[in-house]
N, CA, C and O of each residue as an XYZ file, in Angstrom:
340
protein
N      10.033      6.112    -16.995
C       9.872      5.105    -15.958
C       8.283      4.789    -15.860
O       7.910      3.650    -15.581
N       7.363      5.836    -16.100
C       5.904      5.253    -15.885
C       5.664      4.677    -17.049
O       4.930      3.692    -16.971
N       6.071      4.988    -18.194
C       5.792      4.116    -19.440
C       6.320      2.490    -19.323
O       5.718      1.534    -19.812
N       7.468      2.430    -18.629
C       7.987      1.098    -18.658
C       7.150      0.231    -17.448
O       7.088     -0.994    -17.343
N       6.671      1.027    -16.771
C       5.761      0.344    -15.714
C       4.535     -0.220    -16.200
O       4.152     -1.366    -15.966
N       3.860      0.754    -16.977
C       2.693      0.529    -17.564
C       2.856     -0.585    -18.553
O       1.982     -1.442    -18.681
N       3.748     -0.586    -19.117
C       4.325     -1.584    -20.103
C       4.298     -2.991    -19.477
O       3.877     -3.971    -20.093
N       4.758     -3.035    -18.251
C       4.819     -4.456    -17.549
C       3.482     -4.683    -16.716
O       3.424     -5.543    -15.837
N       2.386     -3.838    -17.053
C       1.157     -4.159    -16.578
C       0.690     -3.213    -15.256
O      -0.465     -3.171    -14.832
N       1.636     -2.592    -14.792
C       0.929     -1.757    -13.640
C       0.134     -0.665    -14.087
O       0.300     -0.214    -15.221
N      -0.730     -0.187    -13.293
C      -1.715      0.898    -13.624
C      -1.115      2.200    -13.034
O      -1.508      3.252    -13.538
N      -0.354      2.246    -12.187
C       0.079      3.445    -11.675
C       1.488      3.354    -11.149
O       1.978      2.345    -10.641
N       2.175      4.677    -11.349
C       3.577      4.586    -10.627
C       3.856      5.959    -10.097
O       3.416      7.001    -10.582
N       4.702      5.842     -8.957
C       4.969      7.160     -8.287
C       6.368      7.113     -7.755
O       6.868      6.018     -7.495
N       6.985      8.140     -7.590
C       8.100      8.394     -6.988
C       8.167      9.474     -5.962
O       7.946     10.665     -6.182
N       8.514      8.904     -4.747
C       8.786      9.985     -3.621
C       9.964      9.745     -2.708
O      10.780      8.837     -2.867
N       9.979     10.509     -1.878
C      11.238     10.616     -0.829
C      10.869      9.635      0.157
O       9.670      9.517      0.409
N      11.804      8.828      0.822
C      11.505      7.523      1.973
C      11.170      8.520      3.252
O      10.636      7.957      4.207
N      11.414      9.870      3.369
C      10.555     10.314      4.498
C       9.518     11.435      4.265
O       9.387     12.495      4.877
N       8.715     10.862      3.081
C       7.838     11.830      2.633
C       6.460     11.920      3.362
O       5.650     12.846      3.316
N       6.380     10.669      4.090
C       5.047     10.436      5.091
C       5.868     10.423      6.698
O       6.213      9.389      7.270
N       6.048     11.684      7.177
C       6.554     11.589      8.529
C       5.678     11.030      9.547
O       6.162     10.713     10.634
N       4.424     10.873      9.306
C       3.545     10.495     10.355
C       3.349      8.990     10.026
O       2.362      8.448     10.525
N       4.043      8.375      9.369
C       3.569      6.832      9.195
C       3.981      6.027     10.220
O       3.151      5.274     10.731
N       5.197      6.047     10.646
C       5.503      5.352     11.715
C       4.402      5.280     12.988
O       3.969      4.295     13.586
N       4.207      6.276     13.112
C       3.184      6.482     14.434
C       1.480      6.095     14.037
O       0.603      5.608     14.751
N       1.457      6.464     12.840
C       0.072      6.051     12.189
C       0.177      4.384     12.152
O      -0.842      3.776     12.476
N       1.117      3.774     11.852
C       1.098      2.510     11.877
C       0.993      1.865     12.973
O       0.231      0.901     13.043
N       1.813      2.319     14.137
C       1.756      1.770     15.450
C       0.288      1.842     15.995
O      -0.159      0.859     16.585
N      -0.403      2.852     15.840
C      -1.765      3.222     16.299
C      -2.731      2.011     15.634
O      -3.476      1.283     16.290
N      -2.536      1.971     14.142
C      -3.389      0.921     13.636
C      -3.200     -0.484     14.222
O      -4.158     -1.234     14.412
N      -1.814     -0.843     14.526
C      -1.634     -1.955     15.122
C      -2.019     -2.252     16.664
O      -2.415     -3.307     17.158
N      -1.838     -1.285     17.133
C      -2.481     -1.169     18.622
C      -3.915     -1.315     18.732
O      -4.455     -1.808     19.723
N      -4.555     -0.873     17.680
C      -6.281     -1.073     17.744
C      -6.411     -2.313     17.098
O      -7.575     -2.650     16.881
N      -5.608     -3.010     16.766
C      -5.871     -4.609     16.296
C      -6.519     -4.684     14.825
O      -7.156     -5.664     14.437
N      -6.267     -3.460     14.004
C      -6.753     -3.292     12.833
C      -6.250     -4.116     11.789
O      -6.787     -4.319     10.700
N      -5.135     -4.589     12.226
C      -4.418     -5.543     11.176
C      -5.034     -7.124     11.199
O      -4.649     -7.969     10.390
N      -5.965     -7.377     12.161
C      -6.761     -8.587     12.253
C      -5.580     -9.933     12.404
O      -4.709     -9.970     13.273
N      -5.752    -10.755     11.577
C      -4.789    -11.905     11.820
C      -3.470    -11.824     10.829
O      -2.868    -12.819     10.423
N      -3.158    -10.563     10.540
C      -2.185    -10.621      9.759
C      -0.711    -10.094     10.548
O      -0.088     -9.056     10.328
N      -0.420    -11.107     11.461
C       0.811    -10.796     12.315
C       1.913    -10.469     11.639
O       2.652     -9.645     12.177
N       2.225    -10.916     10.560
C       3.302    -10.351      9.861
C       3.457     -8.742      9.679
O       4.516     -8.120      9.603
N       2.461     -8.354      9.642
C       2.182     -6.674      9.642
C       2.933     -6.142     10.843
O       3.824     -5.293     10.829
N       2.364     -6.857     12.008
C       3.232     -6.336     13.234
C       4.555     -6.768     13.671
O       5.208     -6.136     14.501
N       5.008     -7.999     13.035
C       6.269     -8.289     13.188
C       7.265     -7.510     12.173
O       8.476     -7.689     12.304
N       6.848     -6.782     11.321
C       7.731     -6.226     10.371
C       7.373     -4.606     10.309
O       7.697     -3.891      9.361
N       6.647     -4.148     11.486
C       6.255     -2.888     11.520
C       7.292     -1.716     11.382
O       6.990     -0.630     10.886
N       8.551     -2.032     11.866
C       9.646     -0.958     12.064
C       9.938     -0.694     10.627
O      10.163      0.458     10.255
N       9.947     -1.734      9.769
C      10.687     -1.497      8.112
C       9.236     -1.021      7.315
O       9.300     -0.350      6.285
N       8.124     -1.380      7.818
C       7.015     -0.730      7.192
C       6.740      0.672      7.342
O       6.260      1.385      6.461
N       7.088      1.057      8.577
C       6.951      2.450      8.928
C       7.898      3.374      8.392
O       7.561      4.557      8.364
N       9.133      3.012      7.921
C      10.197      3.798      7.472
C      10.969      2.909      6.765
O      11.602      2.052      7.382
N      11.029      2.997      5.247
C      11.881      2.381      4.296
C      13.502      2.404      4.817
O      14.297      1.496      4.573
N      13.793      3.530      5.520
C      15.185      3.697      5.828
C      15.899      2.761      6.839
O      17.108      2.637      7.033
N      14.696      2.036      7.527
C      15.320      0.979      8.493
C      15.995     -0.063      7.471
O      17.075     -0.532      7.830
N      15.522     -0.430      6.361
C      16.120     -1.528      5.574
C      17.061     -0.766      4.835
O      18.205     -1.184      5.016
N      16.993      0.103      4.148
C      17.812      0.725      3.224
C      18.132      2.313      3.673
O      17.510      3.269      3.210
N      19.241      2.422      4.682
C      19.453      4.034      5.200
C      19.884      4.756      4.138
O      19.640      5.962      4.138
N      20.607      4.160      3.026
C      21.181      4.986      1.806
C      20.071      5.328      1.009
O      20.267      6.213      0.176
N      18.886      4.798      1.083
C      17.779      5.114     -0.065
C      17.455      6.417     -0.180
O      17.345      7.053      0.869
N      17.260      7.016     -1.306
C      16.991      8.599     -1.506
C      15.610      8.669     -2.131
O      14.892      9.648     -1.931
N      15.238      7.674     -2.863
C      13.849      7.693     -3.448
C      13.157      6.251     -3.153
O      13.810      5.249     -2.861
N      11.843      6.285     -3.262
C      10.996      5.192     -3.203
C      10.169      5.088     -4.426
O       9.505      6.073     -4.750
N      10.132      4.071     -5.104
C       9.016      3.878     -6.431
C       8.096      2.985     -5.753
O       8.335      1.994     -5.063
N       6.942      3.554     -6.100
C       5.813      2.758     -5.818
C       4.933      2.337     -7.002
O       4.729      3.193     -7.864
N       4.436      1.233     -7.134
C       3.936      0.808     -8.236
C       2.427      0.220     -7.864
O       2.337     -0.471     -6.849
N       1.401      0.441     -8.551
C       0.080      0.225     -8.264
C      -0.598     -0.764     -9.365
O      -0.416     -0.624    -10.575
N      -1.338     -1.697     -8.834
C      -2.083     -2.715     -9.713
C      -3.469     -2.934     -9.153
O      -3.808     -3.484     -8.105
N      -4.240     -2.328    -10.174
C      -5.732     -2.760     -9.879
C      -6.329     -4.065     -9.996
O      -6.787     -4.437    -11.076
N      -6.357     -4.765     -8.999
C      -6.842     -6.289     -9.281
C      -8.485     -6.682     -9.082
O      -9.045     -7.777     -9.028
N      -9.017     -5.255     -8.994
C     -10.593     -5.502     -8.864
C     -11.382     -5.807    -10.280
O     -10.775     -5.538    -11.317
N     -12.430     -6.243    -10.346
C     -13.158     -6.638    -11.451
C     -13.239     -5.687    -12.229
O     -13.011     -4.527    -11.887
N     -13.623     -6.089    -13.550
C     -14.072     -4.867    -14.572
C     -15.394     -4.238    -14.461
O     -15.741     -3.186    -14.998
N     -16.013     -4.914    -13.789
C     -17.562     -4.345    -13.502
C     -17.586     -3.977    -12.122
O     -16.712     -4.311    -11.322
N     -18.744     -3.180    -11.805
C     -18.969     -2.670    -10.650
C     -19.414     -3.785     -9.601
O     -20.531     -4.237     -9.849
N     -18.905     -4.221     -8.700
C     -19.390     -5.673     -7.756
C     -20.463     -5.081     -7.106
O     -21.246     -5.940     -6.702
N     -20.811     -3.917     -6.844
C     -22.073     -3.369     -5.926
C     -23.096     -3.230     -6.910
O     -24.151     -2.792     -6.451
N     -23.088     -3.473     -8.106
C     -24.253     -3.175     -9.163
C     -25.299     -4.238     -8.790
O     -26.474     -3.927     -8.989
N     -25.057     -5.337     -8.326
C     -25.797     -6.540     -7.929
C     -26.816     -5.944     -6.877
O     -27.980     -6.344     -6.861
N     -26.423     -5.117     -6.122
C     -27.291     -4.616     -5.041
C     -28.567     -3.939     -5.569
O     -29.597     -3.976     -4.896
N     -28.521     -3.363     -6.685
C     -29.723     -2.784     -7.186
C     -30.688     -3.789     -7.695
O     -31.768     -3.356     -8.096
N     -30.444     -5.178     -7.745
C     -31.124     -6.128     -8.242
C     -31.808     -6.773     -7.160
O     -31.317     -7.795     -6.681
N     -32.943     -6.276     -6.691
C     -33.635     -7.084     -5.449
C     -33.953     -8.508     -5.539
O     -34.100     -9.207     -4.536
N     -34.071     -8.987     -6.871
C     -34.660    -10.364     -7.052
C     -33.419    -11.499     -6.975
O     -33.498    -12.711     -7.173
N     -32.343    -10.756     -6.648
C     -30.906    -11.665     -6.450
C     -30.436    -11.754     -4.907
O     -29.418    -12.376     -4.607
């Protein structure tokens, strides 16, 4: 599966149980209560399913996580060492 994910351009892949982060719902509630989501109101309106994937799919036994690095190829902070710019 990892090889297939990389073949399709993903940088990382992981598999875990849907209940592998038991504190996720509470941490998300706190994050939202602190207003850390800014103007991403969709995050607040979909909090239940984001805190626990079993809300959407009660029968789910595994969660596949794919990651894609969309950062630049160079260090964006390198320019800070060039004081003339």
